[in-house]
N, C-alpha and C positions, 0 to 999 in steps of 0.2 A: 588557693581557694577554689572549690568546685564552682562550676558555672551556676550562678544564681539567677541570671536573666539571660534569655536566649535570643531576644530580638534586639535589633539595632534601634536607636532612638529616632533618628531622622537623617535627612541629607545634611551635608556640611553647610548648606546655605540657609538652614533654619535660623530664625531670629533667636538671639541669645536667651531672651526670657522664655520663649516657647520651648527651647531646648532644655532649659532648666526645669520647666514644668513637666516635660516628658520624662526626664530622669527622676524627678520627684515621684511622679505617678508610678513609674516602673518599680521604684524601691518600695513604695507603699504596697503595690501588688505583691511583691516578693515577701513582704512582711505578713500580709494576710494569708498567703498560701504556705507559710511556714518555712520559706527558703532562707530567711535570716534568723539565725539561732542566737540564743543569749550568750554563748561563749565565742561568738564570731566577731572579730574586729573588722570594721570596714575602713578601707583607706582610699583616699582620692585617686592615687595613681592606678591601683589595681582595678577599681571600678571604671575609671576612664578608659582603660585598655579593654575591659570586658564589654563596655557599651559603645566603643569606637567613637568617643567624643573627647574633647579637651578636658582638662581638669577644672576649668572655671565653672561650667554648668553643674558638674558633680559637686564641687565645693558649695555652690549656692543651694543645691538641692539638699545636701546634708545639713546645711545651716537651717533650712526650713524644718527638717525633721527634728533637729535639736530644739528649735523654737516650739514645736508641737509637743515636746516631751517624749517623742518616740525613740530618740537616740540620746545617749549621754557620752561625754568625752572621757577618755582614759589615756594613760600614757602610751598605749599601743594603738590608739585609734578610737573610732566611735563604735558603740555597741548598744544593744537593747538595755534599758534600765531594769534594775532588779525591783520587783514589786513585793511588798510585804502582804501578808494575808489581809491586814487592815486596808491597805491600798486597794486591793481587789474588791473588798466589800464596799468601799466608798465609791469605786467606779461603777459597780453594779447598781448601787442605789441611784446614781445619776442616770444610768442606762434605763432603769425601770421607770423613771419619770419621763424619759424622752422617746424611747423606741416604740412603746405601744401607741403613742400619739403619731409617730411617724408611719407606723404600719396602717393605722386608720386612714391616713392620707393616701397611702398606696392603694388601699381598697377603694377609696373614693375616686382617685384620679388616674390610676394606671391605664394606659392605652391597650388596645387589643394586641399590638405588637409587644408591649412590655409584658402583658400576661402570657403571651406565647413564649417569651424568653424565660419567664419564671417557671413555666411548665417544663421547658427544656432543661433548666437547671435542676429541677427536682428529679426529672427522669434520669439525668446524667448521674446524680447522686445515688439513685436507686441502682443503676447499672454498676457503678463503681463499688457500691456496698456488696452486691452479689459476687463481684469478682475479687473482693478483698483488696481493692485498690484505694489505699488511703490518700495517696497523692491526687488521684482523680476526684475523690470525694471532696477533698479540701478545695480544689480548683472550682468545682461546680458549686460548692457551698458559697465560696467567695463571689461567684457570678450571680447567685440568687440575691445576695446582699447588695451587690452593686446595682442590679436592676431595680430592686425595691427602693433603694436610696434615690436613684435617678427619677423615679416617679413622684417623689415628694415635691410639691410646688415651691416650698420655701427653701432657698439656698442656705439660709442661716441654720435652719433645723437640720438639713442634710449635713452641713459641716460639723455641727457639734455632735451629732450621732456618730458620724464616721470617726471622729477623733477619739471619742471615749471607747468605742468598740475596738479600735486598733490598739489601744493601750493594753488590752488583755488578750490580744490575738494569739501570741505564742502559747499562753496558758490554755486557751480554747483548743488550739491545734493539738497541743500535747495530750489533752484528754481524749482526743479522737483516735489514739492508737487502740483504744478499747472499742471493739465492734459493737458492744451493747450501747455505748455512748452514741455512736453513729446511728444506730437504730432509733434511739430516742430523738436525736436531731432530725432525722428523716421523717419520723412520725409527726413531729410538731410542724415542720415545714409543709408537709403534705396537707395538714389540717389548716394551716394558715393560708396556703394557696387556695384551698376550697372556699375559705371565707372571702378572699380577694375576688375570686371568680364570681361569687354570689353578691359582691358589693356590700358585704356585711361588715362595716367598719368596726362596730363594737366588738364583734366576735374576733376579728383579726387582731385588734388591740389586746383583748383578753388572752388570747392564745400566745401572743408575743410576750406578755408579762409572765405567763406560766413558763414559757420556754426559758426566759431569762432567770427565773427563780431556780429552775432545775439546773441550768448551766452553772449558776453560782454554787449550788450544792455540790455538783460534781467536781468543780475546781477546788472547793474547800476540802473535799474528801481526798483528792489526789495531790494537794499542794505540797505536802512534805516530800513526797517522792519526786515530784517535778523539780522542786527547788534543790533537792539533793543530787539529782541526776539531770543536769541541763541538757544532756544529749537525748533525754527521753522525748520521743515525739515521732511523728509520722515520717519526717524527713531525715532522721538520724542516719549517718553514714554507716555502712556495713563495716564490721571489724576487718 
């Protein structure tokens, strides 16, 4: 298996629960950036070696991902669940109820440091787009979402938004092989950022809703191709 995660989790003296949480967060990050693919089986032993930890925190982190519905068990190991088009529409309906409200909170409460981080993430996406760097674009896109989530005061709202977004993350990533899709994403995030800087919560929420609607349309249009070719996506290995 190709290297999915490049950083070590922590020192061997870390507390077991803290180590489990670090492994969990690294796997979630890999999922968001498209490094975990639908046809890829995840095993305790190989992940433990890659992360330089024992199998126990890996086992516990994988169990949490299964609890969240982000991984399912198979005879060969754990892998991403298969989503029907109806599943995707249902997830987007939930996201359209939650994420505009979350972005309104970001516009109201983001600190100067968080706004600077959002600016940096948008700039990094712009640079990656000009260079045709899909990996870089996805990483910066994930950074924008992470900062926006962090700025939401309610941990419950952050949690439920993050979970439902991650359920369709591979599908979102797979659509970004298309540079026109990345252009649209960048345009919306640039406008959302402007609304956040202006502290215009209603505008930030409205643009987030529009962005979600467009994202759902794109996935619907590309669904058959993505489902037929699970290797389709920005991080597909070269032949």
